[in-house]
C-alpha positions as CSV (number, residue, x, y, z in Angstrom):
1,X,57.7,63.9,101.5
2,X,61.0,65.4,100.1
3,X,60.7,68.8,98.8
4,X,61.6,69.5,95.1
5,X,65.2,70.6,96.3
6,X,65.8,67.7,98.7
7,X,66.4,64.4,97.1
8,X,64.3,61.6,98.0
9,X,66.5,59.4,100.4
10,X,67.3,55.9,98.8
11,X,66.3,52.7,100.7
12,X,70.2,52.2,101.3
13,X,70.4,55.9,103.0
14,X,67.2,55.2,105.0
15,X,68.8,52.0,106.3
16,X,71.9,54.1,107.3
17,X,69.8,56.5,109.1
18,X,67.8,54.0,111.0
19,X,70.7,51.8,112.0
20,X,72.3,54.7,113.7
21,X,69.6,54.8,116.4
22,X,70.4,51.5,117.8
23,X,73.9,51.4,117.0
24,X,74.9,55.0,118.3
25,X,72.1,56.2,120.4
26,X,71.1,53.1,122.4
27,X,74.4,51.0,122.4
28,X,76.9,54.0,122.8
29,X,74.7,56.3,124.6
30,X,75.0,59.1,122.3
31,X,71.6,60.6,123.3
32,X,72.4,64.0,121.8
33,X,72.4,62.2,118.3
34,X,68.6,62.2,118.8
35,X,68.6,65.7,117.7
36,X,70.2,65.1,114.5
37,X,68.6,61.7,113.6
38,X,65.0,62.3,114.5
39,X,62.2,64.9,113.6
40,X,61.3,67.4,116.2
41,X,58.0,65.6,116.7
42,X,59.1,62.1,116.4
43,X,56.7,59.5,117.5
44,X,57.9,56.3,119.3
45,X,55.6,53.5,120.0
46,X,57.0,50.7,122.4
47,X,55.7,48.7,125.4
48,X,57.2,51.4,127.7
49,X,54.8,53.7,126.3
50,X,54.2,56.0,123.3
51,X,56.4,59.2,123.5
52,X,56.3,62.2,121.1
53,X,59.2,64.7,120.6
54,X,63.0,64.6,121.0
55,X,63.0,65.2,124.7
56,X,60.6,62.6,125.5
57,X,62.5,60.0,123.4
58,X,65.9,61.1,125.0
59,X,64.3,60.6,128.4
60,X,63.0,57.2,127.6
61,X,66.4,56.0,126.1
62,X,68.3,57.4,129.2
63,X,66.1,55.6,131.6
64,X,66.6,52.3,129.8
65,X,70.4,52.7,129.9
66,X,70.0,53.6,133.5
67,X,68.2,50.3,134.1
68,X,70.6,48.1,132.4
69,X,74.3,48.8,132.4
70,X,76.4,47.7,129.5
71,X,73.1,48.0,127.4
72,X,73.9,47.3,123.7
73,X,71.4,47.0,120.8
74,X,73.1,44.9,118.0
75,X,71.4,45.1,114.4
76,X,71.4,41.5,113.1
77,X,69.3,42.2,110.0
78,X,67.8,45.2,108.1
79,X,65.7,45.6,105.0
80,X,64.2,48.7,103.6
81,X,61.2,49.4,101.4
82,X,59.9,52.8,100.5
83,X,60.1,55.2,103.5
84,X,60.4,52.1,106.1
85,X,63.2,50.2,107.5
86,X,62.6,47.0,109.4
87,X,65.5,45.8,111.7
88,X,66.0,42.6,113.7
89,X,67.9,44.0,116.9
90,X,69.4,41.8,119.8
91,X,69.2,43.9,123.2
92,X,71.6,43.0,125.9
93,X,72.5,44.5,129.3
94,X,72.7,44.0,132.9
95,X,69.7,44.9,135.2
96,X,71.1,46.9,137.7
97,X,68.6,49.8,138.0
98,X,64.8,49.8,138.4
99,X,62.9,48.8,135.3
100,X,59.1,48.7,134.8
101,X,58.7,48.4,138.7
102,X,61.3,45.6,138.8
103,X,64.1,46.2,141.4
104,X,67.5,45.6,140.1
105,X,68.3,41.8,139.8
106,X,71.8,42.0,138.5
107,X,70.9,39.5,135.9
108,X,72.1,39.7,132.3
109,X,69.5,39.6,129.6
110,X,69.5,39.0,125.8
111,X,66.4,39.7,124.1
112,X,65.1,39.9,120.5
113,X,63.6,42.9,119.2
114,X,61.7,44.0,116.0
115,X,62.0,47.7,115.2
116,X,60.3,49.4,112.3
117,X,61.5,52.9,111.6
118,X,59.7,55.4,109.1
119,X,62.0,58.0,107.6
120,X,60.6,61.3,106.4
121,X,62.8,64.0,104.9
122,X,66.0,62.3,105.8
123,X,65.1,62.1,109.6
124,X,63.3,59.3,111.8
125,X,59.5,60.6,111.9
126,X,58.2,57.5,113.6
127,X,59.4,54.0,115.2
128,X,57.6,51.0,116.3
129,X,59.7,49.0,118.8
130,X,58.7,45.4,119.6
131,X,60.9,43.6,122.0
132,X,60.2,40.0,123.4
133,X,58.8,41.4,126.7
134,X,57.9,37.9,127.9
135,X,61.6,36.8,127.2
136,X,62.8,39.7,129.0
137,X,60.5,39.6,132.1
138,X,61.2,35.7,132.3
139,X,65.0,36.3,132.3
140,X,64.7,38.9,135.0
141,X,62.7,36.4,137.1
142,X,59.5,38.6,137.1
143,X,57.5,35.9,135.0
144,X,57.7,32.2,135.7
145,X,56.5,30.2,132.7
146,X,54.5,26.9,133.3
147,X,56.5,23.7,132.7
148,X,55.9,21.9,129.5
């Protein structure tokens, strides 16, 4: 909750803050920006595991970028209400580093991802990241779907 001297961010400002994570941190690799964008005790929920704190989040994003060269996260849509911003994000990259125990395949991926970001006092306090893991694992050849 914003203090009396700190104005409550508008939904537009919250969206601007939330969008910077996929656009600048994930896509551009500006990992140090996490210190500016995120609360010290930021909590991130994803299929890769729950991480707390800036350092753990930096390590997780760095690992993802090491697993997928030319990694990008494109915000397709965003909507905000109250302190939460919902974004539809497309993830792309080339799998040339180990990921979730899967050795590099050299395959390119394109995966849909839903991200819900809670803003508190002008910084990211919590994120819920929901990528299409089945789609990703199928594209990597780690999972084979039955024929219809």
